[in-house]
C-alpha positions in Angstrom: -48.2 -111.2 -38.3 -48.2 -108.6 -41.1 -51.4 -107.2 -42.4 -52.6 -108.2 -45.8 -51.7 -104.9 -47.4 -48.2 -105.1 -46.2 -47.7 -108.6 -47.6 -49.3 -107.7 -50.9 -47.2 -104.6 -51.4 -44.0 -106.4 -50.5 -44.9 -109.2 -53.0 -45.6 -106.7 -55.8 -42.3 -104.9 -55.0 -40.5 -108.3 -55.1 -42.0 -109.1 -58.5 -40.9 -105.7 -59.7 -37.3 -106.1 -58.7 -37.2 -109.5 -60.4 -38.8 -108.1 -63.5 -36.2 -105.3 -63.6 -33.3 -107.7 -63.2 -34.6 -110.0 -65.9 -35.1 -107.1 -68.3 -31.6 -105.7 -67.7 -30.2 -109.1 -68.2 -32.0 -109.5 -71.5 -30.4 -106.4 -73.0 -26.9 -106.2 -71.4 -25.1 -108.1 -74.1 -26.5 -105.7 -76.8 -25.1 -102.6 -75.2 -22.0 -101.2 -76.9 -21.4 -98.1 -74.8 -19.3 -99.0 -71.8 -20.7 -96.2 -69.6 -24.3 -97.3 -70.4 -23.4 -100.9 -69.7 -22.0 -99.9 -66.3 -25.1 -97.8 -65.6 -27.3 -100.8 -66.3 -25.1 -103.2 -64.3 -25.1 -100.8 -61.3 -28.9 -100.5 -61.5 -29.2 -104.3 -61.7 -27.1 -104.6 -58.5 -29.4 -102.0 -56.8 -32.5 -103.9 -57.8 -31.0 -107.2 -56.5 -29.9 -105.6 -53.2 -33.4 -104.1 -52.7 -34.9 -107.4 -53.8 -32.9 -109.2 -51.1 -34.1 -106.8 -48.5 -37.7 -107.3 -49.6 -37.2 -111.1 -49.4 -35.9 -110.8 -45.9 -38.9 -108.8 -44.8 -41.3 -111.2 -46.5 -39.5 -114.1 -44.8 -39.7 -112.4 -41.4 -43.5 -112.3 -41.9 -43.5 -116.0 -42.9 -44.6 -115.2 -46.5 -43.4 -116.3 -49.9 -41.7 -114.3 -52.6 -43.7 -113.4 -55.7 -42.5 -114.0 -59.2 -43.5 -111.6 -62.0 -46.6 -112.4 -63.9 -45.6 -115.0 -66.5 -47.7 -113.3 -69.2 -46.2 -109.9 -68.5 -42.7 -111.5 -68.4 -43.3 -113.3 -71.7 -44.7 -110.1 -73.4 -41.7 -108.2 -72.2 -39.3 -110.8 -73.6 -41.1 -110.8 -77.0 -41.2 -107.0 -77.2 -37.5 -106.8 -76.3 -36.4 -109.4 -78.8 -38.6 -108.2 -81.6 -37.5 -104.6 -81.2 -33.8 -105.5 -80.8 -33.9 -107.7 -83.9 -35.0 -104.7 -85.9 -32.7 -102.2 -84.1 -30.0 -103.3 -81.6 -28.6 -99.8 -81.0 -27.9 -98.4 -77.6 -30.8 -96.0 -78.2 -33.2 -98.9 -78.8 -32.0 -100.5 -75.5 -32.4 -97.2 -73.6 -35.9 -96.8 -75.1 -36.9 -100.3 -74.0 -35.5 -100.0 -70.4 -37.0 -96.5 -70.1 -40.4 -97.9 -71.1 -40.0 -100.6 -68.5 -39.0 -98.2 -65.8 -42.1 -96.0 -66.6 -44.4 -99.0 -66.4 -42.8 -100.0 -63.1 -43.2 -96.6 -61.6 -46.8 -96.5 -62.6 -47.5 -99.9 -61.2 -45.7 -99.3 -58.0 -47.5 -96.0 -57.4 -50.8 -97.9 -58.0 -49.9 -100.5 -55.4 -48.8 -97.8 -52.9 -52.3 -96.3 -53.3 -54.1 -99.6 -53.4 -52.4 -101.0 -50.3 -52.8 -98.0 -48.0 -52.7 -100.1 -44.8 -49.3 -101.4 -45.6 -46.8 -100.7 -42.8 -44.2 -98.0 -43.0 -41.3 -100.4 -43.8 -43.0 -101.9 -46.8 -44.1 -98.5 -48.1 -40.5 -97.3 -47.7 -39.3 -100.2 -49.7 -41.8 -99.5 -52.4 -40.7 -95.8 -52.5 -37.1 -96.9 -52.7 -37.9 -99.1 -55.7 -39.7 -96.2 -57.4 -36.6 -94.0 -56.8 -34.3 -96.6 -58.4 -36.6 -96.9 -61.4 -36.9 -93.1 -61.8 -33.1 -92.6 -61.5 -32.4 -95.3 -64.2 -34.9 -93.7 -66.5 -33.4 -90.2 -66.0 -29.8 -91.6 -66.4 -30.8 -93.3 -69.7 -32.2 -90.2 -71.3 -28.8 -89.2 -72.8 -28.8 -92.5 -74.8 -32.3 -92.0 -76.3 
């Protein structure tokens, strides 16, 4: 049986991967630049793969997945659609996704600090998710 910190960290990472996939899905059809589109699709696949690994670990502990907070998800959807209605350029998409990555990195670091007793495997998964977010943010800077 996993300790509480392990389960909570895994669930927050799970919610984070789902939020990232949803956010990328919301903007993909707006992206004009083929390289940027491929970059986002690749990052989406990385998030999905890591999410699958997180699900597997949660299941091995007999625990449920966690969906993103509905309020946060709704606010993200509203912000994305409002901003892209005013400006649907690739720069606007890059700006939105970069903001999301930064919020994700901040939250994940908070959870790593908060759930100090989480096992090494779950902490490693959290660190991997942070790395994926940081890489996407860095790769998108040329589109800002």
